[in-house]
N, C-alpha and C positions, 0 to 999 in steps of 0.2 A: 378492188378484190384479186388475187393473184390469180392465175389462169390454170383449169383444172387442166391443159397439154402440157404442163413445161417440157424444154428440151433437157435432152443431157450437157450442157452447156453449163457450165458454173461461171457464178462470175463473179468479183472483191467487190465492194462498196468501200470506198473509196469519204470519209464525212468529213468537212474542214470547219475548225472553229479557229477562228484568227483573230482572236484578242488575248491579251500579255500581262501580265502585270506592269512586269515591266523588257526591255526590249533588250535582249542581250546583246551584246558585243560583236560576237562572232556570228550570228541569228541573219541571212539573206531572206530568208521564208518569207510568205504575205502572212505577215501577222503585226498587229497591231494592239496601241494599249489607252487604254478607253477611261480616264480617270472619276468618266458620272457614271460609269457605270452603260451597261448593257441591258439593250431589253431582250433577254432570252424568248418571253413567248414567242416577238414576233423575230426574232432570226430562225430559231425552230422552223416558223410558218416556212420562214424563205427559204432555210432546207429541203420543206416537205415539198414546197411546191417544184425545186427543182429536179426531186428524187420524179415526182412524179410527168414534168415531161423529161426523163432517161427515161421513164416505162413507155413511151409511145416507140424507141430505137431500136429499147431491149426487150423485147415482150418473150412473155413467157420459156421467162430464166429460171436457172437454180440456185442464190445465193450464200454462197462457202465462208465464204469473211467480209467482216461489217469491219473497220478501220477508224477510229475515231483521232482524227491527227490536229495540228495544229501548229503555231500558236499553241494554245493551253486549254486542251480541251478539259482538265480538272476542273475547271472552271467551271462548267455547265454545272448546271440542279441537273440532281437525276432525273426530276420529270421531263425535265429537257431531249436528258437523253433516253429514256422512255416516249414522247412522242415521235422520236426522228427513230428508235430501232419498232414501234406500233408499226408505223408508215409502211418501212422496205416491208412486214409482213402482211401489208395488207396490200399493197404493189405486187409484190412474188411469190416463187414460195421460196420460203427456208428452209436450207438444209436440217437434221435434224441434230450431226455436228458440228454448228456452224460454229465460227469460230468471232465472237463480237472483241475485238481487246478497244481499249483505248490507253490515248498517252496520258500518263500522271508530271506534273514534280511533285518529290517530298517535302512539299511541308507541311505543319501538322493538319492547315486548316483544310487543304485538299484532300488528304489522308483518313479527315474523318468523311466525307466524302463515300468512300469504297462501298460502303457497307448498302448506300441508298444504289450504285453503281450497279454494284451485282444484284440486286431483287429488280430492277431497271433491265436486265437482259446481258450485261457484261460478263464478258466471264473468261479476261487476261486483261491483265496492267502492263502496260510498259512505264517506267520508272526512269524519267532524268536524272538521277544522279548527277552524272559528268565530270564528277571527280570525288578519289577518296583523301579530297587534304586541302583544311577551310580556306589556304589562303590560295590555292589556286580555284576552288571556288568564286570570291571575291572579285581573284583575278577575270574570271570569268562573267560576271554579271549576274548571279545566281541566288538566289532569293534562296536560298537554306545552306542548314552548317551541316558537316557531315554527324553527328547526331540528330541530327532531324529527320538525315536521309535514311538513318538506318532504322531509322521509331516506324518511318513512313517503310520502310520493307516490310518487316517483321510483321506490320498494319496487316497488309498488301499479304506475305505470303499464307498471314493466318484468316486471309477475306478468299481467296480464289484457287485456284488449283491448278493455274499455270499465270507462274513475272517474269519479268525481264527485266532489267534495265541497263540504262547506258556508261558511257564512259569516254570522255576525253581521250586522245594522247597525241603527244608531239605538240603538248602545252610552252606554252614562256619557262624559260631556263627552266623545265624539269631536262631529270637525263632518264637514260635507259635503266639505273638501279634503281630510280625510285619508283623510274614503270614497272616494272620487276615486280616489287615488292608490295606494288598497288594489285597489279594484275593477283598474287596470291592469296589477298586476303578476299579480294574482287569472287577467284572462282570458290574461295571458301563461308564466302555466303549466299552463287546464286543457284538458280535450279537447275532449267533445263537447257536456260537460252543466257547471251550475255550479249549484246551490242558492244562494236569497237570502232570509235570512227578513230580520224587521224584528222587536228584543225586544219583548216584551212583558209586560207585569208579570200571571202570572198568580197567584190565591186558590192559598194553600197555600202559597208557595215560600216560600223564604227573601228573597228579591230583594219580595214584598208587601212584606214582615213592614218590611223597614228601609224600604222607598219611603212608608210608614203612618206612620212614625217620622220621616219629612224625613229621612231620611239613607240617599237615594238618589234621584237626578236624575236622569230621563230625558229627552230631549228631546219639549216637548208637541207637541199635536196637527200645525200646521202646519210646525214645522221636519220632523220625522216624511212628512210629504205630500212636504218637498222631498228630502232623502235618497232616498224610494222613486222620485220623478220622475227624481233621481241617477240611477238604477238602472238604471232599462228604459233 
C-alpha cells in the first residue's frame, strides 16, 4: 500500500517487456523471440515481485512517469498492463498527472490493443515506425508496411491525447534528399513529439556481422554528420 507520508522526490519507473515477434537486425537491446508464446500472467507476476523489492529501496516516493519499453510491449495483453499499473499504485503514490507511456509496433494486430491499453491506464504511446519507405522497412527487418504504420498512427491519435513516433536515419543507401522528404512527411503527421535516431552498428547484431563482412554499407562520419545537421 502506498505510504501516507510521501516525499516530494518523484521517480520514473521503466517496465521492460523483452519479447518480440522477430529480432530486428540492428537491435542490441535485451529482447527475445519466443515462438511458443509467453506466459503473460507469470511474467507480469515476476515484474510485480521486482517492483515490490524496489519499494524497500525507494519508499514513500511519488511516481511521475511510467514507461513500458522492450522488446515489444504492444504484445502485452491489456490485462497484463493493468496488473502492473495497479501494483505500482498499491506500492507508491502516483501523481495525478502521471504520464504512462507504452512503446508500440504499428501492426494492425497491435493497434487493435490500443483501446484496451487506454482503459488499463496508458495515456501515451510511442510508435516504432522507423521509416516511411517500404523498401527500407524490409531492410530494417520491420514487420509492418508504411500503410499499416499510418493506419496504426491514426488509430493511436484517435485513442490517446499524446502520441509520438520514431524514425531511424542514416540508413543503408539513404540519401539526404530522400531523408528531407521523409522528414517533411513526418512533420505533417506527428503531433507534439517526434523521435529521430541515427542508425548505429552495434556489436553482436546481425547488422554488425554483415558490416564486418562488407555486405552492409552505411553513411560514413561526414555524411552521417550531414544527416544530423539536416535533421536539426
